[in-house]
C-alpha positions as CSV (number, residue, x, y, z in Angstrom):
1,X,17.4,-5.8,0.3
2,X,19.0,-5.6,3.7
3,X,22.1,-3.1,2.4
4,X,19.5,-0.8,0.9
5,X,17.6,-0.7,4.3
6,X,20.3,-0.1,6.2
7,X,21.6,2.6,3.7
8,X,18.1,4.2,3.9
9,X,18.4,3.9,8.0
10,X,22.1,6.0,7.8
11,X,20.5,8.6,5.4
12,X,17.3,8.9,7.4
13,X,18.5,8.9,11.0
14,X,20.6,11.8,10.2
15,X,18.1,14.0,8.4
16,X,14.6,12.9,9.1
17,X,14.5,12.3,13.2
18,X,12.5,15.4,15.1
19,X,10.4,15.7,18.1
20,X,11.2,17.1,21.6
21,X,12.0,15.2,24.9
22,X,8.5,13.8,25.1
23,X,8.4,12.3,22.1
24,X,10.1,10.5,19.3
25,X,9.5,11.6,16.1
26,X,10.4,10.4,12.1
27,X,9.3,12.4,9.4
28,X,8.7,10.1,6.5
29,X,10.4,11.0,3.2
30,X,9.9,8.7,0.2
31,X,7.4,5.8,0.2
32,X,3.3,5.0,-0.3
33,X,3.0,6.5,3.1
34,X,4.4,9.9,2.2
35,X,1.8,12.5,3.5
36,X,0.2,10.3,6.1
37,X,1.1,10.5,9.8
38,X,0.6,7.6,12.2
39,X,0.8,8.1,16.0
40,X,1.5,5.3,17.9
41,X,0.9,5.6,22.0
42,X,2.9,3.2,24.2
43,X,2.2,2.5,28.2
44,X,1.8,-0.5,29.7
45,X,3.6,-2.0,32.7
46,X,4.9,-5.2,31.4
47,X,4.9,-5.8,27.8
48,X,7.6,-3.1,26.8
49,X,5.8,-1.1,24.4
50,X,8.2,1.7,24.9
51,X,10.8,-0.2,23.1
52,X,8.5,-2.2,20.3
53,X,6.6,0.8,18.9
54,X,9.7,2.8,18.3
55,X,10.8,-0.3,16.1
56,X,7.7,-0.5,14.5
57,X,7.8,3.3,13.8
58,X,11.2,3.0,12.2
59,X,9.8,0.3,9.7
60,X,6.6,2.5,8.7
61,X,8.9,5.7,8.2
62,X,12.4,4.5,6.9
63,X,10.7,1.5,4.4
64,X,7.3,3.2,3.6
65,X,7.5,7.1,4.1
66,X,5.0,7.6,7.0
67,X,5.3,10.4,9.6
68,X,5.6,8.7,13.2
69,X,5.2,9.9,16.3
70,X,5.8,7.9,19.2
71,X,4.2,8.7,22.8
72,X,5.2,7.4,26.0
73,X,4.3,7.3,29.6
74,X,6.5,10.2,30.9
75,X,7.7,10.7,34.7
76,X,6.8,14.5,35.3
77,X,9.8,14.4,38.1
78,X,12.5,13.7,35.6
79,X,11.3,13.7,31.8
80,X,12.2,9.8,31.7
81,X,9.8,6.8,29.9
82,X,8.3,5.0,32.9
83,X,5.5,2.7,32.2
84,X,4.7,2.7,36.1
85,X,3.3,6.6,35.6
86,X,-0.3,5.5,34.3
87,X,-1.3,9.3,34.3
88,X,0.8,11.1,31.8
89,X,1.0,10.7,28.3
90,X,2.3,14.0,26.9
91,X,2.1,15.1,23.3
92,X,-1.4,13.4,22.5
93,X,-2.4,16.6,20.8
94,X,-0.4,15.2,17.7
95,X,-3.7,13.3,17.3
96,X,-5.4,16.2,15.8
97,X,-3.2,15.4,12.8
98,X,-3.4,11.8,12.6
99,X,-4.6,9.5,9.9
100,X,-4.0,6.2,12.0
101,X,-3.6,5.4,15.9
102,X,-1.9,2.6,16.8
103,X,-2.4,2.1,20.6
104,X,-0.6,-0.5,23.2
105,X,-1.4,1.1,26.8
106,X,-2.8,-0.8,29.8
107,X,-4.9,0.9,32.6
108,X,-4.1,4.2,31.8
109,X,-5.9,6.7,34.0
110,X,-4.8,9.9,31.9
111,X,-6.0,13.3,33.0
112,X,-9.1,14.7,30.9
113,X,-7.3,17.4,29.0
114,X,-5.0,14.5,27.7
115,X,-7.7,11.6,27.1
116,X,-9.6,14.0,25.4
117,X,-7.3,13.9,22.4
118,X,-7.6,10.1,22.2
119,X,-11.6,10.1,22.7
120,X,-11.7,12.8,19.8
121,X,-9.9,10.8,17.7
122,X,-11.5,7.6,18.3
123,X,-14.9,9.2,17.7
124,X,-14.2,10.9,14.5
125,X,-13.9,8.0,12.6
126,X,-10.5,7.4,11.9
127,X,-8.8,4.2,11.9
128,X,-7.2,2.5,15.1
129,X,-4.9,-0.8,15.6
130,X,-5.0,-1.8,19.3
131,X,-2.1,-4.1,20.7
132,X,-2.3,-6.8,23.5
133,X,-3.5,-4.8,26.5
134,X,-5.1,-2.4,24.2
135,X,-8.3,-4.4,25.2
136,X,-7.8,-3.1,28.8
137,X,-6.1,0.3,27.7
138,X,-7.8,2.8,29.9
139,X,-8.9,3.0,33.7
140,X,-10.1,6.5,34.2
141,X,-11.5,7.5,37.5
142,X,-15.2,7.7,38.2
143,X,-15.1,11.2,38.1
144,X,-13.6,11.5,34.5
145,X,-15.5,13.1,31.9
146,X,-14.4,10.0,30.0
147,X,-15.2,7.4,32.6
148,X,-17.0,5.3,30.1
149,X,-13.8,4.1,28.5
150,X,-12.8,2.2,31.8
151,X,-12.1,-1.3,30.6
152,X,-14.8,-2.3,32.9
153,X,-17.1,0.5,32.0
154,X,-20.9,-0.2,32.7
155,X,-22.6,2.6,30.9
156,X,-25.6,1.4,29.3
157,X,-24.7,0.8,25.4
158,X,-21.1,1.1,26.3
159,X,-20.3,-2.0,28.2
160,X,-16.7,-2.5,29.2
161,X,-15.7,0.5,27.6
162,X,-13.3,1.1,25.0
163,X,-11.4,-2.3,24.6
164,X,-15.2,-4.1,23.8
165,X,-16.8,-1.2,22.1
166,X,-13.9,-0.2,19.8
167,X,-11.5,-3.1,19.5
168,X,-14.4,-6.0,20.0
169,X,-13.1,-7.2,23.5
170,X,-12.1,-6.3,26.7
171,X,-9.5,-7.9,29.3
172,X,-11.1,-11.4,30.2
173,X,-8.2,-13.7,31.4
174,X,-4.9,-15.4,30.3
175,X,-5.6,-18.6,28.0
176,X,-2.3,-20.0,27.6
177,X,-0.1,-20.3,30.7
178,X,1.6,-16.6,31.0
179,X,5.4,-16.8,30.8
180,X,5.2,-20.4,30.1
181,X,3.5,-21.1,26.8
182,X,3.9,-19.2,23.3
183,X,1.2,-18.2,20.7
184,X,1.7,-19.7,17.0
185,X,-0.5,-17.8,14.6
186,X,-3.0,-19.9,12.4
187,X,-4.8,-18.7,9.6
188,X,-8.6,-18.2,9.9
189,X,-9.9,-20.6,7.3
190,X,-11.3,-18.5,4.2
191,X,-9.4,-15.5,5.0
192,X,-6.2,-16.4,3.7
193,X,-6.4,-14.0,0.8
194,X,-7.4,-11.2,3.4
195,X,-4.7,-8.2,2.6
196,X,-3.6,-8.2,6.0
197,X,-2.6,-11.9,5.8
198,X,-0.5,-11.0,2.6
199,X,2.8,-13.1,2.8
200,X,1.9,-14.8,6.0
201,X,1.6,-18.6,6.7
202,X,0.6,-20.6,9.4
203,X,3.3,-20.0,12.0
204,X,4.8,-17.4,10.8
205,X,3.7,-15.1,13.1
206,X,4.9,-16.2,16.7
207,X,4.7,-14.6,20.1
208,X,6.2,-15.1,23.5
209,X,3.4,-13.7,24.9
210,X,0.8,-16.0,25.6
211,X,-2.9,-16.3,24.3
212,X,-5.5,-14.1,25.9
213,X,-9.1,-15.7,26.4
214,X,-12.0,-13.8,24.3
215,X,-15.5,-14.6,24.3
216,X,-16.8,-16.6,21.5
217,X,-18.0,-15.3,18.9
218,X,-16.5,-11.9,19.1
219,X,-19.1,-9.5,18.6
220,X,-20.7,-7.4,15.8
221,X,-18.7,-7.4,12.7
222,X,-15.5,-9.0,14.1
223,X,-14.2,-11.2,11.5
224,X,-11.0,-13.2,13.1
225,X,-8.0,-13.3,10.8
226,X,-5.4,-15.5,13.0
227,X,-6.0,-17.9,15.7
228,X,-3.6,-18.3,18.6
229,X,-2.3,-21.9,18.9
230,X,-0.7,-22.6,22.6
231,X,2.7,-24.1,22.4
232,X,4.4,-26.1,24.9
233,X,7.4,-23.6,25.4
234,X,8.2,-20.1,24.5
235,X,10.4,-21.9,21.4
236,X,8.7,-21.2,18.0
237,X,9.4,-24.7,16.9
238,X,7.7,-26.2,20.3
239,X,4.9,-28.7,19.9
240,X,1.4,-27.4,20.6
241,X,-0.4,-28.1,23.6
242,X,-2.8,-30.7,23.6
243,X,-6.3,-30.5,24.9
244,X,-8.9,-28.3,25.7
245,X,-6.6,-25.5,25.3
246,X,-6.5,-25.4,21.7
247,X,-9.7,-26.8,21.1
248,X,-11.1,-24.2,20.3
249,X,-8.3,-22.1,19.3
250,X,-8.5,-18.3,20.5
251,X,-8.8,-15.3,17.8
252,X,-5.8,-13.4,18.4
253,X,-6.1,-10.9,15.5
254,X,-9.3,-9.5,13.8
255,X,-10.7,-6.8,12.1
256,X,-14.0,-5.0,12.7
257,X,-15.5,-1.4,12.2
258,X,-16.3,1.3,15.0
259,X,-18.8,4.2,14.2
260,X,-18.0,7.1,16.5
261,X,-20.5,9.9,17.4
262,X,-19.2,11.8,14.4
263,X,-21.1,9.1,12.4
264,X,-18.2,7.9,10.6
265,X,-17.3,3.9,10.2
266,X,-13.6,3.5,10.8
267,X,-11.8,0.3,10.3
268,X,-10.1,-1.2,13.3
269,X,-7.5,-3.9,13.6
270,X,-7.0,-5.7,17.1
271,X,-4.4,-8.2,18.1
272,X,-3.9,-9.6,21.7
273,X,-0.2,-11.0,20.4
274,X,2.1,-8.2,21.6
275,X,5.6,-7.8,23.4
276,X,8.6,-6.3,22.6
277,X,10.0,-9.8,21.9
278,X,7.5,-10.8,19.8
279,X,8.4,-8.0,17.3
280,X,11.6,-10.1,16.7
281,X,9.3,-12.1,14.3
282,X,9.3,-11.2,11.0
283,X,5.6,-12.5,10.5
284,X,4.4,-10.5,13.4
285,X,6.3,-7.5,12.0
286,X,4.3,-8.2,8.8
287,X,1.2,-8.6,10.4
288,X,1.1,-5.3,12.0
289,X,2.8,-3.4,8.9
290,X,0.0,-4.9,6.7
291,X,-2.4,-3.7,9.1
292,X,-1.5,-0.4,8.7
293,X,-1.6,-0.3,5.4
294,X,-5.1,-1.9,5.2
295,X,-6.4,0.7,8.2
296,X,-5.4,3.6,6.3
297,X,-7.1,2.3,2.7
298,X,-4.3,1.4,1.3
299,X,-4.4,-2.8,0.8
300,X,-3.8,-2.3,-2.7
301,X,-0.1,-1.1,-1.6
302,X,0.6,-4.5,0.4
303,X,2.7,-7.1,-1.6
304,X,4.0,-10.5,-0.3
305,X,7.1,-9.0,0.5
306,X,6.6,-5.4,2.0
307,X,9.7,-4.6,3.5
308,X,9.6,-5.2,7.4
309,X,13.2,-5.7,7.9
310,X,14.2,-4.2,11.6
311,X,16.0,-0.9,11.0
312,X,18.8,-0.3,13.1
313,X,20.1,-2.6,16.3
314,X,17.1,-4.1,18.3
315,X,17.8,-5.8,21.2
316,X,14.2,-6.0,23.0
317,X,14.0,-6.6,27.2
318,X,11.9,-9.6,28.1
319,X,8.4,-8.9,29.2
320,X,8.4,-8.4,33.2
321,X,6.4,-6.1,35.5
322,X,9.1,-3.3,36.2
323,X,11.3,-4.4,34.0
324,X,12.0,-1.3,31.6
325,X,15.0,0.4,31.2
326,X,15.5,3.2,33.7
327,X,16.9,6.7,33.2
328,X,15.8,6.7,29.2
329,X,14.3,9.8,27.7
330,X,12.7,10.0,24.2
331,X,15.5,12.1,22.9
332,X,18.0,9.1,23.6
333,X,16.2,7.0,20.8
334,X,17.2,9.5,18.2
């Protein structure tokens, strides 16, 4: 399988990479995802979404045929990827033709002309995957046309903005000890046969990112799929923390629906696990890949052995505020 994947990656990299200096575009060829478009939007200051999402895009494109466009926070001064720039993610017009949005941003204050593409997509009733800081994805200014999407939004009927309303929760707090405790995924009882969990057992999903606190129960039709067991260290083999921290455990992955202004009900998957290092976990890669298939209504294509092998070299940076690789442009990823 790995030799075939490597061969596919070599062929793919020489013939199917497109885009300009503001995006990383992979044109899917063969696979169940052929003809479907996924847009992955990065932009957080700490968890290296700008490294993780291109790696996820490679898996979805090379192994499964989806066409993937990855977007980044871009410094307008030099065109480099700079997650500390919260006001610029060029290329969001790609969402006009997208079938799935995968969002991993934090506290973005985008200008209205950029934010409009995200809002139009979300409200159209198309599916969404939100990763970790997507619970507090947006922090638009009060005079923005889209101020209600703020993670602390107070508009009646849309309290706490995009995170709470679309994904099911906004930012509350760290539940585990940040940078000291990891997250071991424990499957929710009764959900073992849910297609997103195919090929995943207790402990297969592990993250160096700690557990986020959520309010219990989650609202509406949220269905927890995975709970996060806080571990004593960032080692996947470490023991669980004793005491109230794991009693009860917090949901760290769930499904729900969202009905936008167009009146269509969209499938939504949210997970609070997520950093570039977490993507080294095969179980975590499987969780996200399965979720993409499920969100697109392609759950019949999910198998226990769906290919989630990494494509090419992957050496993730540790999560750290301001720890991004300086001077990198999207075109360098090709």
